[in-house]
N, C-alpha and C positions, 0 to 999 in steps of 0.2 A: 405487091410488087417483089418483094424478096424471095418468094418461092422459087420463081424462074422466069423464062422470056415471056413477055406479056400475050404473046400470039398462042402459046403452048397451054394445054391443060395440065393443070397441077392438083394433085389430090392433096387434100387438106392435111396439113402437119401442124401440129402446135410447137415443133421445136423452133419453127421459123419466128414465131410470135416471141419466144422467150429471147430469141437472139436479137430481135429487135428492141425488145424491152431492155435488154442490157447495154444495148448501143445508146440508147436515148437516155440511161442513168448515166453511162460514161460521160456523153457530151453535157449534161447537166453539171456534172461534178467539176468538168473542165471548165465551163464557162463561169461557176462560181468563185472560181480561183483568178479571175482577170485582173490586171492591172493596166496602166497606162503606159507600160514600157515599151520602147522601140522593138520592133520585131527582129527576132535574130535571122541569120541565113537559113538555117535549118526550118524554122517556123514559115519563111516565106518560101522555101523550095515545095514543102509539104502543101501549102495552101495553092501555089499555082499549078502544080501537079493535078490536084484536086479539081480546080476550076476547070482545066483543060479537059480532064477525063469526063467529068458532069456533063460539061456542056456538050462534048461528043455524044454522050451515051443518052441524053435528052434527045438530041436530034436525030439519033437512031432508033429512038424508043426502046433502048436497052436499058429499062429502068431497074431490073434485078442488078445488074453490073455497077450501076451508080450507086444502088444502096450499100453494096459491097465496098465499093471505093470510099463511101462516107466512114464505114466502120474502119476500114483501113487507115484512113486519115485520122481518124479520133484515137485509135489506138498509137499512132505514131506521135501524135501532139501530146498525147498523154505521158508517153514513154519520154519525151524531152522536156516535159514538165512546161509546156506552153501557156502563157499568161497574157499574151499581149492582146488589148481591146481590138486593135485594129486586124488582126489575124482571125480572131474568134468571130468578130463582126462580119466579116467577109464569108465566112465559113456557114454562119447561120443563116444569111441571104441565099446561099447555094441550098441549103438544106428546106428553105421554106417552101417551096412547091412540094415537098415530099410529106412534110411534117408541119403544116402552117400553124397549129395552135401551140404546140411547144416551142416552136422557132420564134414566134410573135412574144411568147413569154420571155424566152431567152434573149431577145432583141432589147426588150425592156430591161431586162436584169443588167444587160451590158451598158446601161446608161443611156439609152436613146429614148427620145420623145415622141417621135414620129413613128406611124406603122411600118413595119418591115414592107408591106406590101407596096410602098412608094418609093424604095429603093431601086438602083440600078443593078442589072446583073454584071456581077464582076467579070473581069477579063483577064486572062491569063498573061504573063510575061514571060517569054522564052528565056530572056536572061537568067531568071530563078532558076529554070528547070534545066538548063545546061550541066551535063556532068562534066567534072574536072577531073575525075577519078575513075579507074575501072578496076575490079577484082578480076584478075586474071586467074582463069583456071589451068593449073601446070599439070601437064599429063606426060606421063612417061610411057612410050610405046603404045600411045592411045588411051591409056588409061589415067582418069584424073585422080590426083592424090592429094593436092592441096590448092589453095588459092593465096595470090599475093596481090595487095592493093597496090597501084602505081598511078601516076597522074597519065592522063591520056594523050598529053602533048608528047611524049617520048617518042623516039624514033625506033626502028627494030633493033639495031645494034643496041641501044640502051638498054632496051627491054630484054634483050639477051643476056647482056652482061649482069643486069641486076639479078636475073634468076640463076643464072649459073653460080654466083657467089653466094646465093641463098644458103644456110646451113640444111634445111630441109631438102634442097635440090642435092647437096653432097651426100648426104645420108641415102636420097633414093638410087643415086647413081652407084654408090658403094665402090669407088675406084675403077669402075668400068670405063672403057672409052666411051665418048658421045660422037655417034655416028653423024648426026644431024639435029639441028635446033631448028623447028618451024615456028616463026612468030607471025602471028596476025594481028597488028596493031588494033587495040580496042575489042580484041575478042578471046584468044586463046593464044598458049606456047605450048608446044608438044615438042619433048626431047625425045629423041630416038637413039636408043644404047643397046 
């Protein structure tokens, strides 16, 4: 499933096997460090983005992108040192149709007594997925030079002010007059000099 779309012919390539093997090892190591801590916002965001994407991918039979989503999620969970039993349990339920045997083993490792096959499919919560910040690409005459992270709820004028007072902007302008500032909230900022 990992090698490409299910309906397309795929040449056999053992590189796909080693990638999946590494993913399963990372997942195993992640689950081994679980505890009963309350899930963090970052853990919840990663989990609910994953639930949404995996559910959509299964419905459209995009199994290769589902597996890729699992790999991305495990990397993100590993990076933030996720240990919440609740988060990891939901993640393993998602993984169970794709890797049933190791999922069952991990499920019991997480302290569960009943088979994973009896669990309900997780549902995502949009509240956890909502972005509160955006990393604005800052362009000068159409060429992106750097990015600035700002809250999504800022209006155009505030975004413009924040960008213009930034020291990297001052350096890029180099004392030249600014002809125009184009701000698309939640997207980009372009400064014409």
